[in-house]
A tleap script that builds the chain and sets N, CA, C and O, in Angstrom:
source leaprc.protein.ff14SB
mol = sequence {
  NMET PRO ILE GLU THR GLN SER SER PRO PHE
  LEU ASN ARG VAL ARG ASP ALA ILE ARG VAL
  ARG HIE TYR SER ILE ARG THR GLU GLN SER
  TYR VAL SER TRP ILE LYS ARG MET ALA LEU
  GLU GLN PHE ILE TYR PRO MET HIE LEU ARG
  GLU ASN ILE GLN MET LEU ARG LYS SER GLY
  ASP GLY ASN THR PHE PHE LEU LEU GLY ASN
  GLU CALA
}
set mol.1.N position { -23.115 -15.095 0.579 }
set mol.1.CA position { -22.641 -14.347 1.877 }
set mol.1.C position { -22.972 -12.532 1.295 }
set mol.1.O position { -22.651 -12.437 0.110 }
set mol.2.N position { -23.350 -11.593 1.698 }
set mol.2.CA position { -23.821 -10.556 0.867 }
set mol.2.C position { -22.978 -9.238 0.411 }
set mol.2.O position { -22.535 -8.534 1.318 }
set mol.3.N position { -22.696 -8.810 -1.131 }
set mol.3.CA position { -22.366 -8.162 -1.712 }
set mol.3.C position { -21.764 -6.856 -0.459 }
set mol.3.O position { -22.669 -6.186 0.039 }
set mol.4.N position { -20.553 -6.589 -0.073 }
set mol.4.CA position { -20.018 -4.765 0.470 }
set mol.4.C position { -20.219 -4.228 -0.135 }
set mol.4.O position { -19.923 -4.303 -1.327 }
set mol.5.N position { -20.972 -3.228 0.543 }
set mol.5.CA position { -21.093 -1.827 -0.028 }
set mol.5.C position { -20.320 -0.826 -0.538 }
set mol.5.O position { -20.399 -0.132 -1.551 }
set mol.6.N position { -19.127 -0.937 0.887 }
set mol.6.CA position { -17.799 -0.294 0.614 }
set mol.6.C position { -16.135 -0.976 1.215 }
set mol.6.O position { -15.728 -1.513 2.245 }
set mol.7.N position { -15.817 -0.751 0.484 }
set mol.7.CA position { -14.580 -1.738 0.994 }
set mol.7.C position { -13.519 -1.205 0.199 }
set mol.7.O position { -13.641 -0.630 -0.882 }
set mol.8.N position { -12.317 -1.481 0.917 }
set mol.8.CA position { -11.104 -0.878 1.169 }
set mol.8.C position { -10.475 -1.459 -0.424 }
set mol.8.O position { -10.878 -2.409 -1.095 }
set mol.9.N position { -9.045 -0.227 -0.779 }
set mol.9.CA position { -8.169 0.003 -1.709 }
set mol.9.C position { -7.951 -1.255 -1.901 }
set mol.9.O position { -8.411 -1.804 -2.902 }
set mol.10.N position { -7.211 -1.939 -0.977 }
set mol.10.CA position { -6.173 -2.792 -0.799 }
set mol.10.C position { -7.055 -4.028 -0.853 }
set mol.10.O position { -6.529 -4.795 -1.659 }
set mol.11.N position { -8.268 -4.612 -0.304 }
set mol.11.CA position { -9.046 -6.047 -0.404 }
set mol.11.C position { -9.587 -5.637 -1.326 }
set mol.11.O position { -10.121 -6.695 -1.657 }
set mol.12.N position { -10.050 -4.633 -2.376 }
set mol.12.CA position { -9.917 -4.480 -4.122 }
set mol.12.C position { -8.829 -5.212 -4.444 }
set mol.12.O position { -9.057 -6.254 -5.060 }
set mol.13.N position { -7.836 -4.976 -4.222 }
set mol.13.CA position { -6.553 -5.505 -5.239 }
set mol.13.C position { -6.361 -6.546 -4.799 }
set mol.13.O position { -5.615 -7.235 -5.494 }
set mol.14.N position { -6.801 -7.096 -3.706 }
set mol.14.CA position { -6.759 -8.553 -2.855 }
set mol.14.C position { -7.459 -9.076 -4.157 }
set mol.14.O position { -6.991 -9.791 -5.044 }
set mol.15.N position { -8.699 -8.529 -4.032 }
set mol.15.CA position { -9.842 -9.286 -4.882 }
set mol.15.C position { -9.262 -9.699 -6.552 }
set mol.15.O position { -9.138 -10.790 -7.109 }
set mol.16.N position { -8.974 -8.194 -7.046 }
set mol.16.CA position { -9.157 -9.003 -8.028 }
set mol.16.C position { -6.848 -9.361 -8.864 }
set mol.16.O position { -6.505 -9.076 -10.012 }
set mol.17.N position { -5.912 -9.976 -7.779 }
set mol.17.CA position { -4.874 -10.456 -8.060 }
set mol.17.C position { -5.514 -12.345 -7.861 }
set mol.17.O position { -5.070 -13.302 -8.496 }
set mol.18.N position { -6.757 -12.393 -6.680 }
set mol.18.CA position { -7.156 -13.685 -6.307 }
set mol.18.C position { -7.900 -13.891 -7.869 }
set mol.18.O position { -7.256 -14.627 -8.617 }
set mol.19.N position { -9.160 -13.331 -8.424 }
set mol.19.CA position { -9.461 -13.714 -9.787 }
set mol.19.C position { -8.866 -13.636 -11.341 }
set mol.19.O position { -9.359 -13.942 -12.427 }
set mol.20.N position { -7.415 -13.013 -10.897 }
set mol.20.CA position { -6.828 -12.923 -12.177 }
set mol.20.C position { -6.363 -14.379 -12.276 }
set mol.20.O position { -6.346 -15.052 -13.306 }
set mol.21.N position { -5.988 -14.765 -11.045 }
set mol.21.CA position { -5.377 -16.246 -11.205 }
set mol.21.C position { -6.567 -17.574 -11.176 }
set mol.21.O position { -6.492 -18.799 -11.276 }
set mol.22.N position { -7.613 -16.630 -10.991 }
set mol.22.CA position { -8.964 -17.707 -11.608 }
set mol.22.C position { -9.707 -18.727 -10.439 }
set mol.22.O position { -10.665 -19.423 -10.774 }
set mol.23.N position { -9.255 -18.744 -9.252 }
set mol.23.CA position { -9.664 -18.900 -8.393 }
set mol.23.C position { -11.758 -18.879 -7.949 }
set mol.23.O position { -12.685 -18.210 -8.406 }
set mol.24.N position { -11.693 -19.821 -7.031 }
set mol.24.CA position { -12.857 -19.941 -6.826 }
set mol.24.C position { -13.744 -18.906 -6.579 }
set mol.24.O position { -13.011 -17.967 -6.889 }
set mol.25.N position { -14.935 -18.326 -6.199 }
set mol.25.CA position { -15.181 -17.121 -5.510 }
set mol.25.C position { -15.224 -17.652 -3.609 }
set mol.25.O position { -15.023 -16.694 -2.861 }
set mol.26.N position { -15.395 -18.653 -3.082 }
set mol.26.CA position { -15.397 -19.372 -2.360 }
set mol.26.C position { -13.546 -18.826 -1.761 }
set mol.26.O position { -13.305 -17.965 -0.915 }
set mol.27.N position { -12.757 -19.474 -2.362 }
set mol.27.CA position { -11.852 -19.222 -2.251 }
set mol.27.C position { -11.246 -17.593 -1.876 }
set mol.27.O position { -10.475 -17.381 -0.940 }
set mol.28.N position { -11.696 -16.670 -2.680 }
set mol.28.CA position { -11.568 -14.954 -2.481 }
set mol.28.C position { -12.452 -14.606 -1.405 }
set mol.28.O position { -12.076 -13.602 -0.802 }
set mol.29.N position { -13.546 -15.142 -0.965 }
set mol.29.CA position { -13.997 -14.771 0.564 }
set mol.29.C position { -13.611 -15.132 1.359 }
set mol.29.O position { -13.360 -14.216 2.141 }
set mol.30.N position { -13.279 -16.336 1.837 }
set mol.30.CA position { -12.293 -17.189 2.784 }
set mol.30.C position { -10.886 -15.969 2.717 }
set mol.30.O position { -10.711 -15.376 3.781 }
set mol.31.N position { -10.263 -15.726 1.965 }
set mol.31.CA position { -9.171 -14.764 1.883 }
set mol.31.C position { -9.422 -13.885 2.898 }
set mol.31.O position { -9.061 -13.807 4.072 }
set mol.32.N position { -10.652 -12.757 1.638 }
set mol.32.CA position { -10.741 -11.626 2.225 }
set mol.32.C position { -10.918 -11.936 3.848 }
set mol.32.O position { -10.043 -11.655 4.667 }
set mol.33.N position { -12.096 -12.515 4.161 }
set mol.33.CA position { -12.133 -12.272 5.527 }
set mol.33.C position { -10.915 -13.497 6.614 }
set mol.33.O position { -11.100 -13.696 7.815 }
set mol.34.N position { -9.872 -14.075 5.873 }
set mol.34.CA position { -9.575 -13.958 6.666 }
set mol.34.C position { -8.492 -12.936 7.424 }
set mol.34.O position { -8.031 -12.919 8.565 }
set mol.35.N position { -8.246 -11.819 5.869 }
set mol.35.CA position { -7.389 -10.826 6.340 }
set mol.35.C position { -8.660 -9.827 6.981 }
set mol.35.O position { -8.143 -8.909 7.618 }
set mol.36.N position { -9.484 -9.783 6.986 }
set mol.36.CA position { -10.563 -9.214 7.492 }
set mol.36.C position { -10.065 -9.060 9.394 }
set mol.36.O position { -9.719 -8.149 10.146 }
set mol.37.N position { -10.322 -10.662 9.498 }
set mol.37.CA position { -9.831 -10.860 11.057 }
set mol.37.C position { -8.249 -11.028 11.238 }
set mol.37.O position { -8.111 -10.606 12.386 }
set mol.38.N position { -7.155 -11.340 10.856 }
set mol.38.CA position { -5.892 -10.263 11.070 }
set mol.38.C position { -5.855 -9.197 11.304 }
set mol.38.O position { -4.884 -8.718 11.890 }
set mol.39.N position { -6.595 -8.681 11.036 }
set mol.39.CA position { -6.243 -7.363 11.103 }
set mol.39.C position { -6.944 -6.047 11.843 }
set mol.39.O position { -6.547 -4.882 11.884 }
set mol.40.N position { -8.707 -6.958 12.686 }
set mol.40.CA position { -8.869 -6.943 13.861 }
set mol.40.C position { -7.930 -7.532 14.736 }
set mol.40.O position { -7.746 -6.857 15.749 }
set mol.41.N position { -7.338 -8.483 14.672 }
set mol.41.CA position { -6.570 -8.908 15.927 }
set mol.41.C position { -5.892 -8.575 16.424 }
set mol.41.O position { -5.717 -8.491 17.640 }
set mol.42.N position { -4.806 -8.038 14.817 }
set mol.42.CA position { -3.564 -6.934 15.132 }
set mol.42.C position { -3.638 -5.739 15.068 }
set mol.42.O position { -2.581 -5.108 15.048 }
set mol.43.N position { -4.492 -5.262 15.032 }
set mol.43.CA position { -4.780 -3.829 14.886 }
set mol.43.C position { -6.072 -3.247 16.315 }
set mol.43.O position { -5.762 -2.735 17.390 }
set mol.44.N position { -7.464 -3.558 15.814 }
set mol.44.CA position { -8.311 -3.101 16.240 }
set mol.44.C position { -7.878 -3.601 17.925 }
set mol.44.O position { -7.385 -2.978 18.866 }
set mol.45.N position { -8.218 -4.665 17.795 }
set mol.45.CA position { -8.295 -5.314 19.422 }
set mol.45.C position { -7.090 -5.128 20.705 }
set mol.45.O position { -7.339 -5.207 21.908 }
set mol.46.N position { -5.505 -4.815 19.980 }
set mol.46.CA position { -4.693 -4.379 21.103 }
set mol.46.C position { -4.827 -2.447 21.114 }
set mol.46.O position { -4.369 -1.697 21.976 }
set mol.47.N position { -5.399 -2.166 20.190 }
set mol.47.CA position { -5.576 -0.557 20.639 }
set mol.47.C position { -6.628 -0.275 21.245 }
set mol.47.O position { -6.793 0.939 21.366 }
set mol.48.N position { -7.668 -1.116 21.819 }
set mol.48.CA position { -9.066 -1.236 22.873 }
set mol.48.C position { -7.885 -1.857 23.951 }
set mol.48.O position { -7.797 -1.170 24.969 }
set mol.49.N position { -7.488 -2.365 23.931 }
set mol.49.CA position { -6.396 -3.236 25.373 }
set mol.49.C position { -6.059 -1.726 26.012 }
set mol.49.O position { -6.582 -1.219 27.004 }
set mol.50.N position { -4.782 -1.031 24.939 }
set mol.50.CA position { -4.358 -0.123 25.403 }
set mol.50.C position { -5.457 1.380 26.209 }
set mol.50.O position { -5.211 2.241 27.054 }
set mol.51.N position { -6.307 1.133 25.627 }
set mol.51.CA position { -7.209 1.915 25.832 }
set mol.51.C position { -7.771 2.083 27.449 }
set mol.51.O position { -7.781 2.968 28.304 }
set mol.52.N position { -8.329 0.360 27.283 }
set mol.52.CA position { -8.425 -0.280 28.531 }
set mol.52.C position { -7.631 0.564 29.994 }
set mol.52.O position { -7.947 1.249 30.967 }
set mol.53.N position { -6.550 0.023 29.410 }
set mol.53.CA position { -5.439 -0.298 30.199 }
set mol.53.C position { -4.632 1.491 30.673 }
set mol.53.O position { -4.022 1.779 31.702 }
set mol.54.N position { -4.929 2.302 29.574 }
set mol.54.CA position { -5.528 3.700 30.136 }
set mol.54.C position { -6.360 4.170 31.304 }
set mol.54.O position { -6.000 4.579 32.408 }
set mol.55.N position { -7.268 4.049 30.913 }
set mol.55.CA position { -8.625 4.156 31.574 }
set mol.55.C position { -8.812 3.431 33.126 }
set mol.55.O position { -9.684 3.726 33.943 }
set mol.56.N position { -7.595 2.261 33.308 }
set mol.56.CA position { -7.736 1.455 34.413 }
set mol.56.C position { -6.951 2.951 34.695 }
set mol.56.O position { -7.407 4.084 34.851 }
set mol.57.N position { -5.492 2.393 34.685 }
set mol.57.CA position { -4.836 3.972 35.402 }
set mol.57.C position { -5.095 5.379 35.986 }
set mol.57.O position { -4.990 6.071 36.999 }
set mol.58.N position { -5.594 5.354 34.411 }
set mol.58.CA position { -6.540 7.062 34.602 }
set mol.58.C position { -7.598 6.985 36.519 }
set mol.58.O position { -7.692 7.868 37.372 }
set mol.59.N position { -7.959 6.098 36.510 }
set mol.59.CA position { -9.081 5.756 37.430 }
set mol.59.C position { -8.241 4.894 39.131 }
set mol.59.O position { -8.615 4.552 40.253 }
set mol.60.N position { -6.981 4.901 38.318 }
set mol.60.CA position { -6.445 4.428 39.972 }
set mol.60.C position { -6.611 3.569 41.052 }
set mol.60.O position { -6.651 3.700 42.276 }
set mol.61.N position { -6.739 2.192 39.859 }
set mol.61.CA position { -7.110 1.125 40.526 }
set mol.61.C position { -6.188 0.210 40.834 }
set mol.61.O position { -6.421 -0.819 40.200 }
set mol.62.N position { -5.215 0.111 41.541 }
set mol.62.CA position { -4.214 0.033 41.922 }
set mol.62.C position { -3.560 -1.840 41.852 }
set mol.62.O position { -2.508 -2.366 42.215 }
set mol.63.N position { -5.465 -2.622 40.862 }
set mol.63.CA position { -5.935 -4.017 40.828 }
set mol.63.C position { -5.239 -4.278 39.236 }
set mol.63.O position { -5.127 -5.414 38.774 }
set mol.64.N position { -4.808 -3.061 38.510 }
set mol.64.CA position { -4.643 -2.904 37.213 }
set mol.64.C position { -3.232 -4.280 37.237 }
set mol.64.O position { -3.198 -5.321 36.582 }
set mol.65.N position { -2.291 -3.786 38.171 }
set mol.65.CA position { -0.689 -4.069 37.805 }
set mol.65.C position { -1.356 -5.656 38.422 }
set mol.65.O position { -0.687 -6.525 37.863 }
set mol.66.N position { -2.154 -6.159 39.126 }
set mol.66.CA position { -2.371 -7.623 39.339 }
set mol.66.C position { -2.939 -8.661 39.129 }
set mol.66.O position { -2.876 -9.800 39.591 }
set mol.67.N position { -4.109 -7.627 37.583 }
set mol.67.CA position { -4.543 -8.852 36.925 }
set mol.67.C position { -3.570 -9.055 35.304 }
set mol.67.O position { -3.748 -9.948 34.476 }
set mol.68.N position { -2.362 -7.712 35.221 }
set mol.68.CA position { -2.236 -7.486 33.907 }
set mol.68.C position { -0.896 -7.497 33.814 }
set mol.68.O position { -0.223 -6.941 32.946 }
set mol.69.N position { -0.343 -8.442 35.151 }
set mol.69.CA position { 1.345 -8.673 35.730 }
set mol.69.C position { 2.090 -7.218 35.820 }
set mol.69.O position { 1.646 -6.214 36.376 }
set mol.70.N position { 3.254 -7.351 35.176 }
set mol.70.CA position { 3.813 -6.503 35.096 }
set mol.70.C position { 4.046 -5.502 33.713 }
set mol.70.O position { 4.594 -4.410 33.561 }
set mol.71.N position { 3.241 -6.587 32.660 }
set mol.71.CA position { 3.291 -4.910 31.646 }
set mol.71.C position { 2.539 -4.358 31.571 }
set mol.71.O position { 2.591 -3.786 30.483 }
set mol.72.N position { 1.087 -3.894 32.506 }
set mol.72.CA position { 1.112 -2.525 32.378 }
set mol.72.C position { 1.659 -1.497 32.483 }
set mol.72.O position { 1.084 -0.457 32.161 }
savepdb mol mol.pdb
quit
């Protein structure tokens, strides 16, 4: 696995906590990967979805509500 050149302070704290507990390097990598993936799924992807909905609304596309149901 490549070594990251820039990391968040939060992920550094996670790594430190894992190392204090003497977990394996593979466990550390897995936990950090899960956290990054969860951050993408919970924060980044919904943000893009909201932007796409706003663009569809601005374009006046009447199918927006058909595609997304009443949630849009």
